PyMOL CGO cylinders between C-alpha atoms (Angstrom):
from pymol import cmd
from pymol.cgo import CYLINDER

trace = [
    CYLINDER, -6.17, -48.16, 15.94, -6.48, -44.84, 17.25, 0.3, 1, 1, 1, 1, 1, 1,
    CYLINDER, -6.48, -44.84, 17.25, -4.02, -41.99, 17.23, 0.3, 1, 1, 1, 1, 1, 1,
    CYLINDER, -4.02, -41.99, 17.23, -2.88, -42.61, 20.66, 0.3, 1, 1, 1, 1, 1, 1,
    CYLINDER, -2.88, -42.61, 20.66, -2.05, -46.05, 20.16, 0.3, 1, 1, 1, 1, 1, 1,
    CYLINDER, -2.05, -46.05, 20.16, -0.06, -45.23, 17.22, 0.3, 1, 1, 1, 1, 1, 1,
    CYLINDER, -0.06, -45.23, 17.22, 1.89, -42.55, 18.98, 0.3, 1, 1, 1, 1, 1, 1,
    CYLINDER, 1.89, -42.55, 18.98, 2.72, -45.14, 21.79, 0.3, 1, 1, 1, 1, 1, 1,
    CYLINDER, 2.72, -45.14, 21.79, 3.98, -47.52, 19.13, 0.3, 1, 1, 1, 1, 1, 1,
    CYLINDER, 3.98, -47.52, 19.13, 6.33, -45.10, 17.36, 0.3, 1, 1, 1, 1, 1, 1,
    CYLINDER, 6.33, -45.10, 17.36, 7.28, -44.01, 20.72, 0.3, 1, 1, 1, 1, 1, 1,
    CYLINDER, 7.28, -44.01, 20.72, 8.38, -47.56, 21.65, 0.3, 1, 1, 1, 1, 1, 1,
    CYLINDER, 8.38, -47.56, 21.65, 9.89, -48.22, 18.34, 0.3, 1, 1, 1, 1, 1, 1,
    CYLINDER, 9.89, -48.22, 18.34, 12.13, -45.07, 18.73, 0.3, 1, 1, 1, 1, 1, 1,
    CYLINDER, 12.13, -45.07, 18.73, 13.27, -45.94, 22.12, 0.3, 1, 1, 1, 1, 1, 1,
    CYLINDER, 13.27, -45.94, 22.12, 14.19, -49.38, 21.17, 0.3, 1, 1, 1, 1, 1, 1,
    CYLINDER, 14.19, -49.38, 21.17, 16.15, -47.95, 18.05, 0.3, 1, 1, 1, 1, 1, 1,
    CYLINDER, 16.15, -47.95, 18.05, 17.88, -45.52, 20.47, 0.3, 1, 1, 1, 1, 1, 1,
    CYLINDER, 17.88, -45.52, 20.47, 19.08, -48.27, 22.74, 0.3, 1, 1, 1, 1, 1, 1,
    CYLINDER, 19.08, -48.27, 22.74, 21.26, -49.47, 19.85, 0.3, 1, 1, 1, 1, 1, 1,
    CYLINDER, 21.26, -49.47, 19.85, 22.71, -45.92, 19.07, 0.3, 1, 1, 1, 1, 1, 1,
    CYLINDER, 22.71, -45.92, 19.07, 26.42, -44.74, 20.19, 0.3, 1, 1, 1, 1, 1, 1,
    CYLINDER, 26.42, -44.74, 20.19, 26.59, -42.57, 23.10, 0.3, 1, 1, 1, 1, 1, 1,
    CYLINDER, 26.59, -42.57, 23.10, 28.19, -39.92, 21.39, 0.3, 1, 1, 1, 1, 1, 1,
    CYLINDER, 28.19, -39.92, 21.39, 25.31, -39.88, 18.91, 0.3, 1, 1, 1, 1, 1, 1,
    CYLINDER, 25.31, -39.88, 18.91, 22.78, -39.91, 21.65, 0.3, 1, 1, 1, 1, 1, 1,
    CYLINDER, 22.78, -39.91, 21.65, 24.43, -36.90, 23.46, 0.3, 1, 1, 1, 1, 1, 1,
    CYLINDER, 24.43, -36.90, 23.46, 24.40, -34.93, 19.94, 0.3, 1, 1, 1, 1, 1, 1,
    CYLINDER, 24.40, -34.93, 19.94, 20.87, -36.08, 19.57, 0.3, 1, 1, 1, 1, 1, 1,
    CYLINDER, 20.87, -36.08, 19.57, 20.07, -34.63, 23.29, 0.3, 1, 1, 1, 1, 1, 1,
    CYLINDER, 20.07, -34.63, 23.29, 21.77, -31.26, 22.52, 0.3, 1, 1, 1, 1, 1, 1,
    CYLINDER, 21.77, -31.26, 22.52, 19.96, -30.78, 19.41, 0.3, 1, 1, 1, 1, 1, 1,
    CYLINDER, 19.96, -30.78, 19.41, 16.46, -31.64, 21.12, 0.3, 1, 1, 1, 1, 1, 1,
    CYLINDER, 16.46, -31.64, 21.12, 17.40, -29.15, 23.98, 0.3, 1, 1, 1, 1, 1, 1,
    CYLINDER, 17.40, -29.15, 23.98, 18.41, -26.31, 21.37, 0.3, 1, 1, 1, 1, 1, 1,
    CYLINDER, 18.41, -26.31, 21.37, 15.24, -26.95, 19.24, 0.3, 1, 1, 1, 1, 1, 1,
    CYLINDER, 15.24, -26.95, 19.24, 13.15, -26.82, 22.31, 0.3, 1, 1, 1, 1, 1, 1,
    CYLINDER, 13.15, -26.82, 22.31, 15.00, -23.73, 23.64, 0.3, 1, 1, 1, 1, 1, 1,
    CYLINDER, 15.00, -23.73, 23.64, 14.55, -22.00, 20.24, 0.3, 1, 1, 1, 1, 1, 1,
    CYLINDER, 14.55, -22.00, 20.24, 10.58, -23.12, 20.11, 0.3, 1, 1, 1, 1, 1, 1,
    CYLINDER, 10.58, -23.12, 20.11, 10.34, -21.50, 23.58, 0.3, 1, 1, 1, 1, 1, 1,
    CYLINDER, 10.34, -21.50, 23.58, 11.63, -18.07, 22.61, 0.3, 1, 1, 1, 1, 1, 1,
    CYLINDER, 11.63, -18.07, 22.61, 8.56, -15.95, 21.35, 0.3, 1, 1, 1, 1, 1, 1,
    CYLINDER, 8.56, -15.95, 21.35, 8.39, -14.83, 17.80, 0.3, 1, 1, 1, 1, 1, 1,
    CYLINDER, 8.39, -14.83, 17.80, 8.74, -11.19, 17.01, 0.3, 1, 1, 1, 1, 1, 1,
    CYLINDER, 8.74, -11.19, 17.01, 5.49, -9.62, 16.41, 0.3, 1, 1, 1, 1, 1, 1,
    CYLINDER, 5.49, -9.62, 16.41, 6.82, -6.20, 16.25, 0.3, 1, 1, 1, 1, 1, 1,
    CYLINDER, 6.82, -6.20, 16.25, 9.06, -5.29, 13.17, 0.3, 1, 1, 1, 1, 1, 1,
    CYLINDER, 9.06, -5.29, 13.17, 12.62, -4.26, 14.37, 0.3, 1, 1, 1, 1, 1, 1,
    CYLINDER, 12.62, -4.26, 14.37, 12.26, -0.47, 13.09, 0.3, 1, 1, 1, 1, 1, 1,
    CYLINDER, 12.26, -0.47, 13.09, 16.20, 0.25, 13.74, 0.3, 1, 1, 1, 1, 1, 1,
    CYLINDER, 16.20, 0.25, 13.74, 16.97, -2.48, 11.32, 0.3, 1, 1, 1, 1, 1, 1,
    CYLINDER, 16.97, -2.48, 11.32, 14.01, -1.28, 8.84, 0.3, 1, 1, 1, 1, 1, 1,
    CYLINDER, 14.01, -1.28, 8.84, 15.53, 2.22, 9.03, 0.3, 1, 1, 1, 1, 1, 1,
    CYLINDER, 15.53, 2.22, 9.03, 18.93, 1.05, 8.25, 0.3, 1, 1, 1, 1, 1, 1,
    CYLINDER, 18.93, 1.05, 8.25, 17.85, -0.97, 5.20, 0.3, 1, 1, 1, 1, 1, 1,
    CYLINDER, 17.85, -0.97, 5.20, 15.84, 2.04, 4.02, 0.3, 1, 1, 1, 1, 1, 1,
    CYLINDER, 15.84, 2.04, 4.02, 18.85, 4.38, 4.13, 0.3, 1, 1, 1, 1, 1, 1,
    CYLINDER, 18.85, 4.38, 4.13, 20.87, 1.95, 2.54, 0.3, 1, 1, 1, 1, 1, 1,
    CYLINDER, 20.87, 1.95, 2.54, 18.42, 1.64, -0.37, 0.3, 1, 1, 1, 1, 1, 1,
    CYLINDER, 18.42, 1.64, -0.37, 18.32, 5.39, -0.79, 0.3, 1, 1, 1, 1, 1, 1,
    CYLINDER, 18.32, 5.39, -0.79, 22.09, 5.66, -0.56, 0.3, 1, 1, 1, 1, 1, 1,
    CYLINDER, 22.09, 5.66, -0.56, 22.54, 3.00, -3.25, 0.3, 1, 1, 1, 1, 1, 1,
    CYLINDER, 22.54, 3.00, -3.25, 19.55, 4.16, -5.78, 0.3, 1, 1, 1, 1, 1, 1,
    CYLINDER, 19.55, 4.16, -5.78, 19.96, 7.88, -4.99, 0.3, 1, 1, 1, 1, 1, 1,
    CYLINDER, 19.96, 7.88, -4.99, 19.93, 8.97, -8.72, 0.3, 1, 1, 1, 1, 1, 1,
    CYLINDER, 19.93, 8.97, -8.72, 16.86, 6.82, -9.44, 0.3, 1, 1, 1, 1, 1, 1,
    CYLINDER, 16.86, 6.82, -9.44, 15.09, 8.29, -6.29, 0.3, 1, 1, 1, 1, 1, 1,
    CYLINDER, 15.09, 8.29, -6.29, 15.92, 11.81, -6.97, 0.3, 1, 1, 1, 1, 1, 1,
    CYLINDER, 15.92, 11.81, -6.97, 15.09, 11.46, -11.00, 0.3, 1, 1, 1, 1, 1, 1,
    CYLINDER, 15.09, 11.46, -11.00, 11.81, 9.87, -9.82, 0.3, 1, 1, 1, 1, 1, 1,
    CYLINDER, 11.81, 9.87, -9.82, 11.03, 12.76, -7.32, 0.3, 1, 1, 1, 1, 1, 1,
    CYLINDER, 11.03, 12.76, -7.32, 12.00, 15.42, -9.83, 0.3, 1, 1, 1, 1, 1, 1,
    CYLINDER, 12.00, 15.42, -9.83, 9.71, 13.80, -12.41, 0.3, 1, 1, 1, 1, 1, 1,
    CYLINDER, 9.71, 13.80, -12.41, 6.76, 13.64, -10.42, 0.3, 1, 1, 1, 1, 1, 1,
    CYLINDER, 6.76, 13.64, -10.42, 7.21, 17.24, -8.98, 0.3, 1, 1, 1, 1, 1, 1,
    CYLINDER, 7.21, 17.24, -8.98, 7.46, 18.28, -12.68, 0.3, 1, 1, 1, 1, 1, 1,
    CYLINDER, 7.46, 18.28, -12.68, 4.26, 16.36, -13.82, 0.3, 1, 1, 1, 1, 1, 1,
    CYLINDER, 4.26, 16.36, -13.82, 2.56, 17.89, -10.52, 0.3, 1, 1, 1, 1, 1, 1,
    CYLINDER, 2.56, 17.89, -10.52, 3.54, 21.28, -11.74, 0.3, 1, 1, 1, 1, 1, 1,
    CYLINDER, 3.54, 21.28, -11.74, 2.41, 20.78, -15.36, 0.3, 1, 1, 1, 1, 1, 1,
    CYLINDER, 2.41, 20.78, -15.36, -1.02, 19.49, -13.71, 0.3, 1, 1, 1, 1, 1, 1,
    CYLINDER, -1.02, 19.49, -13.71, -1.45, 22.42, -11.80, 0.3, 1, 1, 1, 1, 1, 1,
    CYLINDER, -1.45, 22.42, -11.80, -0.77, 24.87, -14.23, 0.3, 1, 1, 1, 1, 1, 1,
    CYLINDER, -0.77, 24.87, -14.23, -3.06, 23.34, -16.86, 0.3, 1, 1, 1, 1, 1, 1,
    CYLINDER, -3.06, 23.34, -16.86, -5.86, 23.69, -14.16, 0.3, 1, 1, 1, 1, 1, 1,
    CYLINDER, -5.86, 23.69, -14.16, -4.99, 26.97, -13.77, 0.3, 1, 1, 1, 1, 1, 1,
    CYLINDER, -4.99, 26.97, -13.77, -5.12, 28.12, -17.23, 0.3, 1, 1, 1, 1, 1, 1,
    CYLINDER, -5.12, 28.12, -17.23, -8.08, 25.82, -18.10, 0.3, 1, 1, 1, 1, 1, 1,
    CYLINDER, -8.08, 25.82, -18.10, -10.27, 27.83, -15.28, 0.3, 1, 1, 1, 1, 1, 1,
    CYLINDER, -10.27, 27.83, -15.28, -9.42, 31.23, -16.86, 0.3, 1, 1, 1, 1, 1, 1,
    CYLINDER, -9.42, 31.23, -16.86, -10.45, 30.24, -20.32, 0.3, 1, 1, 1, 1, 1, 1,
    CYLINDER, -10.45, 30.24, -20.32, -13.81, 28.85, -19.02, 0.3, 1, 1, 1, 1, 1, 1,
    CYLINDER, -13.81, 28.85, -19.02, -14.44, 32.22, -17.01, 0.3, 1, 1, 1, 1, 1, 1,
    CYLINDER, -14.44, 32.22, -17.01, -13.41, 34.34, -19.94, 0.3, 1, 1, 1, 1, 1, 1,
    CYLINDER, -13.41, 34.34, -19.94, -15.86, 32.19, -22.61, 0.3, 1, 1, 1, 1, 1, 1,
    CYLINDER, -15.86, 32.19, -22.61, -18.59, 32.94, -19.83, 0.3, 1, 1, 1, 1, 1, 1,
    CYLINDER, -18.59, 32.94, -19.83, -17.94, 36.57, -19.99, 0.3, 1, 1, 1, 1, 1, 1,
    CYLINDER, -17.94, 36.57, -19.99, -17.94, 36.58, -23.53, 0.3, 1, 1, 1, 1, 1, 1,
    CYLINDER, -17.94, 36.58, -23.53, -21.44, 34.91, -23.70, 0.3, 1, 1, 1, 1, 1, 1,
    CYLINDER, -21.44, 34.91, -23.70, -22.94, 37.24, -21.60, 0.3, 1, 1, 1, 1, 1, 1,
    CYLINDER, -22.94, 37.24, -21.60, -21.69, 40.36, -23.34, 0.3, 1, 1, 1, 1, 1, 1,
    CYLINDER, -21.69, 40.36, -23.34, -22.45, 39.21, -26.76, 0.3, 1, 1, 1, 1, 1, 1,
    CYLINDER, -22.45, 39.21, -26.76, -25.95, 37.88, -25.59, 0.3, 1, 1, 1, 1, 1, 1,
    CYLINDER, -25.95, 37.88, -25.59, -29.04, 39.76, -26.82, 0.3, 1, 1, 1, 1, 1, 1,
    CYLINDER, -29.04, 39.76, -26.82, -30.54, 39.71, -23.36, 0.3, 1, 1, 1, 1, 1, 1,
    CYLINDER, -30.54, 39.71, -23.36, -29.24, 41.55, -20.42, 0.3, 1, 1, 1, 1, 1, 1,
    CYLINDER, -29.24, 41.55, -20.42, -27.26, 39.83, -17.85, 0.3, 1, 1, 1, 1, 1, 1,
    CYLINDER, -27.26, 39.83, -17.85, -30.18, 40.40, -15.30, 0.3, 1, 1, 1, 1, 1, 1,
    CYLINDER, -30.18, 40.40, -15.30, -32.35, 38.29, -17.55, 0.3, 1, 1, 1, 1, 1, 1,
    CYLINDER, -32.35, 38.29, -17.55, -30.37, 35.32, -16.53, 0.3, 1, 1, 1, 1, 1, 1,
    CYLINDER, -30.37, 35.32, -16.53, -30.72, 36.01, -12.87, 0.3, 1, 1, 1, 1, 1, 1,
    CYLINDER, -30.72, 36.01, -12.87, -34.72, 36.31, -13.31, 0.3, 1, 1, 1, 1, 1, 1,
    CYLINDER, -34.72, 36.31, -13.31, -36.37, 33.22, -11.44, 0.3, 1, 1, 1, 1, 1, 1,
    CYLINDER, -36.37, 33.22, -11.44, -38.96, 32.96, -14.41, 0.3, 1, 1, 1, 1, 1, 1,
    CYLINDER, -38.96, 32.96, -14.41, -36.36, 33.10, -17.01, 0.3, 1, 1, 1, 1, 1, 1,
    CYLINDER, -36.36, 33.10, -17.01, -35.98, 29.26, -17.10, 0.3, 1, 1, 1, 1, 1, 1,
    CYLINDER, -35.98, 29.26, -17.10, -39.75, 28.67, -17.65, 0.3, 1, 1, 1, 1, 1, 1,
    CYLINDER, -39.75, 28.67, -17.65, -39.99, 31.33, -20.30, 0.3, 1, 1, 1, 1, 1, 1,
    CYLINDER, -39.99, 31.33, -20.30, -36.98, 29.95, -22.26, 0.3, 1, 1, 1, 1, 1, 1,
    CYLINDER, -36.98, 29.95, -22.26, -38.59, 26.47, -22.21, 0.3, 1, 1, 1, 1, 1, 1,
    CYLINDER, -38.59, 26.47, -22.21, -41.80, 28.03, -23.45, 0.3, 1, 1, 1, 1, 1, 1,
    CYLINDER, -41.80, 28.03, -23.45, -40.10, 29.67, -26.14, 0.3, 1, 1, 1, 1, 1, 1,
    CYLINDER, -40.10, 29.67, -26.14, -38.15, 26.88, -27.03, 0.3, 1, 1, 1, 1, 1, 1,
    CYLINDER, -38.15, 26.88, -27.03, -41.15, 24.60, -27.68, 0.3, 1, 1, 1, 1, 1, 1,
    CYLINDER, -41.15, 24.60, -27.68, -43.03, 27.03, -29.78, 0.3, 1, 1, 1, 1, 1, 1,
]
cmd.load_cgo(trace, "trace")
C-alpha cells in the first residue's frame, strides 16, 4: 500500500468518525481548523523586533546596574594597569640598551658597521 492510498483510507475513516460527532463539537473543530490555518498563513518574523530587544536590554541594565558598573570599573582598571605596565617595561629595556652601549668596550659606531657581525662570528669561533 503506497502513501496516497494510506492517506485516502485515513481521510475516509476520519470522515466516517466525524459524521457521528455532535454539531457543537464539529463547529468547534471547524473554528480551531480555521484559526490554525490563519496562523500558519502568517509569515514568521525573520527580523528581530529591535524595539523589544532595546527595551529588554534597558530593563536588564536597570536591574543589574551595580553589577554592570562594577564589571566596567574592574575592566577599566585592568586595562589601565596593563597600559602602565607596558609603558614602564618599555623604558627599562631602552635604559638597559643604553647602559649596554655605554659599558661596552667597543664604540657605538662599531655596532653600525656592516662587517661587524662577520668579524664577531669569526672571533667567537677562535
